[in-house]
C-alpha positions, 0 to 999 in steps of 0.5 A: 888837564895835561898842561895843568899836570905838567905845570904842577909837576914843574912846581913840585920839582921846584919845591923838592929842589928847594927843600933839598937845598935847605936840607943840605944847608941845614945839614952842613950847619949842624955838622959844623956846629955839633962836630967842628964847633969848639967845645967852649963855643958849644957851652957858650951857646948852651948857656946863652940859650938858657939865659935868654929863655931860648930867644937867642943863639950865638955863633962865631963870625965866619969872615976873614977877620978875627973871630967875633961872637955874633948873637942871633935873635931866633924871632926874626933871624937877625944877627948882631955883634956885641956892640949892637946888642942891648945892655941886658942881652950883651951882659947875658952873652958875656956871662955865658961865655965866662961861665963856659970858659970857667967850666972848660979850664977847671977840668974834672974839679968842680970849683965854686963860681963867684959872681959879683953883681953879674945880674945888676943889668938884668930885668926880672925875666932875664934875672929869673932865666939866668938864676934858674940856669945857675941853680940847675948847674949847681944841682947838676954839677954839685957846684957852689955858686957865690953871688955877691950883691948889695941888693937884698931883693936878689935873695928872694929872686934867687929863691924864686928862680930855683924853686922849692925843689931846687938847690939851697939858697943861703943868705950870708949878711956880711954887714951883720958879721961885721956888726955894721947892721944887718940888711933887711931881706924882703920876703915878698917878691912879685911873681913873674907873669904866668901863662894862663891855662887853656881850660875850656877856652876855644882856640880863638878865645885862648888866643885872645887870653894870650894876646897872640899877635896877628899872623904876619907872613911878611915878617917871616916864619921865625917870629910868629907865635906858636899858637898859630902852629898849635891852636888845636893842642892848647895843653901842649902849647901851654906847657911850651909857653911856660918854658919861655918858648913863644915863637916858632924860631925859638922852638926850632932852636930848642927842638933837638935838645932834651927839653924839646924831646920832653915837651914833644912827649907831652901830647900824642900828636907832639911829633907834628910840631916840627913838620908843621913849622917846616910847612909854615916856613914854606907857606910864608915863603910862597905867600910872600911871592909878589908881596913887598915887605914894609920898609922901616928904620931897621931895614934902612939902617941895615941896608948901609945905603943911607948915610947918617944925616939922611936916615931920619928924613928917609925914615919919616918918608917911609912912614908917610908911605906906610913902608911901601918900598916901591913908592919910597924909591919912586919918591927918591927918584922924582919928587924928593921931600925936604932933607933928601934933595941931595940924595944921590941916584946911586944911593937909591940904586944901592938901596933898591938892590938891597931891598930886592935881595932881602925880600922887601921888593918882589916883582913876581906875580902873587899866588892864589890860594889854591896854587899856593896850597898845591905847591905847599902840599907837594913839599916834604913837610906836608908828607910828614903830617897826618892825612888832611892836617897839612891842608887844614893848616894851610887853609887856616894860615891863609885866612889868618894872613889875609884877615890880619890888619896891614900896617 
């Protein structure tokens, strides 16, 4: 008993030290972003978050080169530069930066904004997010926004995005003014997907209705569906999902904002969201001890240990091994398949080092359920939750993670 108590105390001290480190790092980042971050970048960050339904954040690169905009996916915490983004996301980021710049230089005067087919690369969901944000800006600032388009459907899309209680959307047909024939404005615009109301569904049935993915701790805590956090508060979950906030990483980004405060106030227990997510982050970290994360194309590309002509054979080999990193490295050092016969041992060493540094290789012993629970329950987030809530969450997450099908 004395030995067990001593081991528990050591684990508790480790957990407290780790939590303290995360707290200090978060505090420094928040100070940099809220106090030292230029106002222009802060506005860009705000608009980009709204334009993407709070799925992305933006920051400036902190290396020694010229500053560059870096977009971070809040679902998996991966950062990409402009040229690495999809066309739609890149257009959203550039538009956010331009709007922020325009607001910065206009001073106290509210000038009209002119956008010339700025949303032509946006899918319906992106269009709705950006148009809705522009409509809110027009309402809040008393600003006129002129959107030039050759697509008559855009009129209906803007009206749907701003809603019946938003600003007035007026269509001016230049063709009719020039007496060159008026354009036809469709009135029926397909609605965006709506979130099903929980009604009397059980937690399991509501998860099926929402098509909630399996809980996969090996993919980190940021990219998990919020149903795993709020399974017992379906009405609060519904209201959050209706705002386009689906993942735990998105919520942590939105949480400090007025929108986060408003959503937390919906339910009496709304204040537990942040503590549960913090506990969930600890759970995923502990659950992943001793468990290798699968290696896929994205991991191999980001490792920079694989040159171009080796990438495809290596991706094929990884897929044949179900992404097992240890099996992949053993194969590279022994029985190399076609296309990888000249793969250098040094490159294999570099790949192994990267896989270990990024959590794909973990040679620590796996934790049993009770040991994981003891360490997680000793953490500060567990202390912020009501009695029994932390243990209930950990119990549920363990069995959901163990029951999820493996790739």
